[in-house]
C-alpha positions in Angstrom: 0.0 0.0 0.0 2.8 2.4 0.9 4.5 1.7 -2.5 1.3 2.7 -4.4 1.1 5.9 -2.4 4.7 6.7 -3.0 4.3 6.1 -6.8 1.2 8.3 -6.8 3.0 11.1 -4.9 6.0 10.9 -7.2 3.8 10.9 -10.3 1.9 14.0 -9.1 5.2 15.8 -8.3 6.6 14.9 -11.7 3.4 16.2 -13.4 3.7 19.5 -11.5 7.4 19.8 -12.4 6.6 19.2 -16.1 3.7 21.7 -16.1 6.0 24.2 -14.2 8.8 23.9 -16.8 6.3 24.3 -19.7 4.8 27.4 -18.1 8.2 28.9 -17.5 9.4 28.2 -21.0 6.3 29.9 -22.5 6.6 33.0 -20.3 8.0 35.9 -22.5 9.6 38.6 -20.4 10.9 42.0 -21.6 13.3 43.7 -19.2 13.9 47.2 -20.6 16.1 50.1 -19.4 15.6 53.8 -20.1 16.3 57.2 -18.7 13.4 59.3 -17.3 14.0 62.8 -16.0 17.7 62.1 -15.7 17.3 58.9 -13.8 18.0 55.4 -15.0 14.8 53.2 -14.8 13.9 49.6 -15.6 10.5 48.2 -16.5 9.7 44.5 -16.8 6.8 43.3 -19.0 5.7 39.6 -18.7 3.4 38.1 -21.3 0.2 36.7 -20.0 -2.0 35.5 -23.0 -3.0 38.5 -25.0 -1.6 41.0 -22.5 1.6 42.0 -20.8 1.7 42.6 -17.1 4.1 45.4 -16.3 6.4 45.5 -13.2 4.0 48.1 -11.6 1.1 45.7 -12.0 -0.5 47.5 -14.9 -2.1 45.1 -17.5 -1.2 46.3 -21.1 -3.2 44.9 -24.0 -1.7 43.6 -27.2 -3.4 45.3 -30.2 -1.1 44.1 -33.0 1.8 41.6 -33.3 3.9 40.3 -36.1 7.4 38.9 -36.5 8.9 42.4 -36.0 6.9 44.3 -33.4 4.3 44.1 -30.7 1.9 47.1 -30.3 0.5 47.6 -26.8 -1.9 50.0 -25.2 -3.6 50.9 -21.9 -5.3 53.9 -20.4 -5.0 55.7 -17.2 -7.5 58.4 -16.5 -7.8 60.4 -19.7 -4.4 59.3 -21.0 -3.9 56.7 -23.7 -0.5 54.9 -23.5 0.9 53.5 -26.7 3.9 51.2 -26.5 5.9 49.4 -29.2 8.2 46.4 -28.5 10.6 45.9 -31.3 11.5 42.2 -31.6 14.3 42.7 -34.1 16.1 45.5 -32.3 15.1 44.3 -28.7 13.9 47.8 -27.8 10.8 49.6 -26.8 9.1 53.0 -27.2 6.3 54.5 -25.0 4.3 57.6 -25.1 1.2 58.9 -23.3 -1.3 61.0 -25.2 -4.1 63.0 -23.6 -4.6 65.8 -26.0 -3.2 68.5 -23.7 -0.2 67.2 -21.7 1.3 64.4 -23.8 4.3 62.7 -22.2 7.8 62.6 -23.6 8.6 59.6 -25.8 10.5 57.1 -23.8 12.8 54.7 -25.6 15.2 52.0 -24.3 16.9 48.7 -24.9 15.5 45.4 -23.7 16.6 41.9 -22.8 14.0 39.3 -23.8 13.7 35.9 -22.2 
């Protein structure tokens, strides 16, 4: 009886390990550095289905993707944020548009895992 329980426990643990490895290998993460107001900053975006979750917890939607780029968007208040992840150059650009007080364009290099 103990042998059957041990085999069952090992099988379940092996299944969790396999599922964990598959999940980790499918997780696309962009770690991007940039300068904002004279300070070096880093943002991390992790793919979750048709969205990316940013390091600050903001969910950013994918509106277009091909072999070269990913276009992302989200809104905060009245501001629309447009972001481009360049797959070939491993870089990103981000701008916030609200019609009156648009943000500066932020650009930076990224490491993609």
